[in-house]
C-alpha positions in Angstrom: 0.0 0.0 0.0 1.3 3.4 -0.9 2.0 5.5 2.2 2.0 9.3 2.4 5.5 11.0 2.5 6.6 12.3 5.9 6.3 16.0 4.9 2.8 15.4 3.4 1.8 13.5 6.5 3.0 16.3 8.8 1.0 18.9 6.7 -2.1 16.7 6.8 -1.8 16.4 10.6 -1.4 20.1 11.0 -4.5 20.7 8.9 -6.5 18.1 10.9 -5.4 19.9 14.1 -6.9 23.1 12.8 -10.1 21.3 11.6 -10.5 20.0 15.2 -10.7 23.6 16.4 -13.5 24.5 14.0 -17.1 25.1 15.0 -18.5 22.5 12.7 -22.1 23.7 13.1 -21.1 27.2 12.1 -19.1 26.1 9.1 -21.9 23.7 8.1 -24.4 26.6 8.2 -22.5 29.2 6.3 -21.1 26.8 3.7 -24.3 24.9 3.2 -22.7 21.5 3.8 -24.0 18.6 5.8 -22.7 17.9 9.3 -23.0 14.4 10.6 -21.2 12.4 13.3 -18.5 14.9 14.0 -17.7 15.4 10.3 -18.6 17.7 7.4 -19.7 16.1 4.2 -18.2 18.3 1.4 -19.2 17.7 -2.2 -16.2 18.0 -4.5 -17.3 17.9 -8.1 -20.5 16.4 -6.9 -18.9 13.6 -4.8 -19.2 13.6 -1.0 -15.9 13.7 1.0 -16.0 13.2 4.7 -13.8 15.7 6.6 -13.3 15.4 10.3 -10.5 15.8 12.9 -9.6 12.2 12.5 -9.1 12.2 8.7 -10.5 12.8 5.3 -12.2 10.1 3.3 -13.3 9.9 -0.3 -16.7 8.4 -1.4 -15.2 4.9 -1.2 -14.0 5.4 2.3 -10.3 5.8 1.3 -7.9 8.6 1.9 -7.7 10.9 -1.2 -4.6 12.4 -2.7 -2.8 14.9 -0.6 -3.7 17.8 -3.0 -7.4 17.0 -2.5 -6.9 17.0 1.3 -5.3 20.5 1.1 -8.2 21.9 -1.0 -10.9 20.6 1.3 -9.1 21.8 4.5 -8.3 25.2 3.1 -11.9 25.6 1.9 -13.4 24.9 5.3 -10.7 26.8 7.3 -11.0 30.0 5.2 -14.7 30.0 4.2 -15.7 33.7 4.2 -18.1 35.0 6.8 -20.3 36.5 4.1 -20.6 35.1 0.6 -18.7 37.3 -1.9 -20.8 38.7 -4.7 -18.7 39.1 -7.9 -19.9 36.3 -10.2 -18.1 37.6 -13.3 -16.4 34.8 -15.3 -12.7 35.1 -15.5 -9.8 33.0 -16.6 -7.3 31.7 -14.1 -4.6 34.1 -15.3 -6.8 37.0 -14.6 -6.6 36.5 -10.9 -4.3 39.0 -9.1 -1.9 36.4 -7.7 -2.1 33.8 -10.5 1.0 34.7 -12.5 3.4 32.1 -11.0 1.0 29.2 -11.8 -0.9 30.6 -14.9 1.2 28.8 -17.5 1.1 25.5 -15.6 -2.7 25.8 -15.3 -3.0 26.4 -19.0 -0.7 23.6 -20.1 -1.7 20.9 -17.7 -5.4 21.6 -17.6 -6.8 23.5 -20.6 -4.3 22.2 -23.2 -4.6 18.7 -21.8 -8.4 18.7 -22.0 -8.2 20.1 -25.6 -5.6 17.4 -26.6 -7.5 14.5 -24.9 -10.9 15.3 -26.3 -10.0 16.7 -29.8 -12.5 15.0 -32.1 -14.2 13.4 -29.1 -16.9 16.0 -28.2 -19.4 13.3 -27.2 -16.9 11.8 -24.8 -16.2 15.2 -23.2 -20.0 15.7 -22.8 -20.2 12.4 -21.1 -17.3 13.2 -18.8 -18.9 16.5 -17.8 -22.1 14.7 -17.0 -20.1 12.3 -14.8 -18.8 15.4 -13.0 -22.4 16.6 -12.5 -22.0 19.3 -15.1 -24.9 21.2 -16.5 -25.2 23.0 -19.8 -24.6 26.8 -19.7 -26.4 29.2 -22.0 -24.3 32.3 -22.3 -22.6 34.7 -24.7 -19.6 32.5 -25.3 -19.2 31.1 -28.9 -18.1 27.5 -28.1 -19.3 24.1 -29.1 -19.7 23.1 -25.5 -20.4 25.2 -22.5 -20.8 23.4 -19.2 -20.8 24.5 -15.5 -19.4 22.1 -13.0 -19.7 22.8 -9.3 -16.2 22.3 -7.9 -17.2 23.1 -4.4 -20.3 24.9 -2.9 -19.9 28.5 -3.9 -17.1 27.7 -6.5 -18.5 26.8 -9.9 -16.2 26.4 -12.9 -17.2 27.0 -16.5 -15.7 24.7 -19.1 -15.7 26.1 -22.7 -14.6 23.8 -25.5 -14.3 24.1 -29.3 -13.6 20.9 -31.2 -10.9 20.8 -33.9 -11.9 21.7 -37.4 -10.1 22.1 -40.7 -8.5 25.4 -39.7 -8.0 25.3 -35.9 -7.0 22.8 -33.3 -9.3 22.0 -30.3 -9.4 24.7 -27.7 -10.5 24.6 -24.0 -10.9 27.3 -21.4 -11.6 26.8 -17.7 -13.2 29.9 -16.1 -13.9 30.7 -12.5 -16.1 33.4 -11.0 -14.1 36.3 -9.8 -15.2 35.7 -6.2 -13.4 32.3 -6.2 -10.3 33.9 -5.0 -12.1 34.8 -1.8 -12.6 31.1 -1.0 -9.3 29.6 -2.0 -5.7 30.7 -2.8 -4.2 30.3 -6.3 -2.6 27.0 -5.6 -5.9 25.5 -4.5 -7.8 26.9 -7.5 -5.1 25.4 -9.7 -5.6 22.1 -7.9 -9.3 22.3 -8.7 -8.4 22.5 -12.4 -6.1 19.5 -12.1 -8.9 17.5 -10.3 -11.4 18.3 -13.0 -8.9 17.4 -15.8 -8.1 14.1 -14.2 -11.7 13.3 -13.6 -12.6 14.0 -17.3 -9.6 12.0 -18.5 -10.5 9.0 -16.3 -13.8 8.7 -18.0 -12.1 8.2 -21.3 -9.7 5.6 -19.9 -12.4 3.8 -17.8 -15.9 4.8 -19.0 -17.8 2.3 -16.9 
C-alpha cells in the first residue's frame, strides 16, 4: 500500500489539528454542507468527501490524494463569513496572484483537455455529466459550455471548441471572480487538475 510521504503526513496532521478547532455547526451553516457524526460532508465535483479531525475520506472510504486534502481543508478553514458577490467569469490568469501558476494551469489543464478530447466531443460531454456538469447558456461562442460545481460557492465553466479544418481543439476553464475569496491560487489550480483528471479518467475507464 502506498504511504504518504513524511512531509505530506505532517502537513495533513497540521490541517486536521486546525479542523479540530473549527465550530463545525457554524461552518456547516455558512457553507451549506452537511454535518454528521462529528464530520462535514463536502461535495467536491458532486462527490461527497467526509472531513473530520480524524481524517479525510473519499466516497469509497479511502484517503484521497494529498492535494485533495489540502483543498478541502483550506476551503473549510477559510470559508468567508459572508458570501462574496462578484460572479463575473474570468480565466485563471486574470486573478491577481495567479502569475506564477498561470502557464502551468493552461498547459496541464486547458491544453490537456483540448488534446485529450480533440475529435471526441461526445466523450467530453459524457465526462462533464459524470462530474455533475450542467449546460450553460451564455454569450460564449463555443461548441460546449458546461458549468461544473467544484465546491459549494465555487462553480467552474468549461468552454470547448472541437478541432476543425482550420483550428485545433481549444478549451478554457473559467472561475467566477469571487473564487479567490474562497481559495488561494494554488488550491484553485488544484481544482483545475482534479477536473482534468476526472474527465480523462472517463475516457480511460468509461464504466
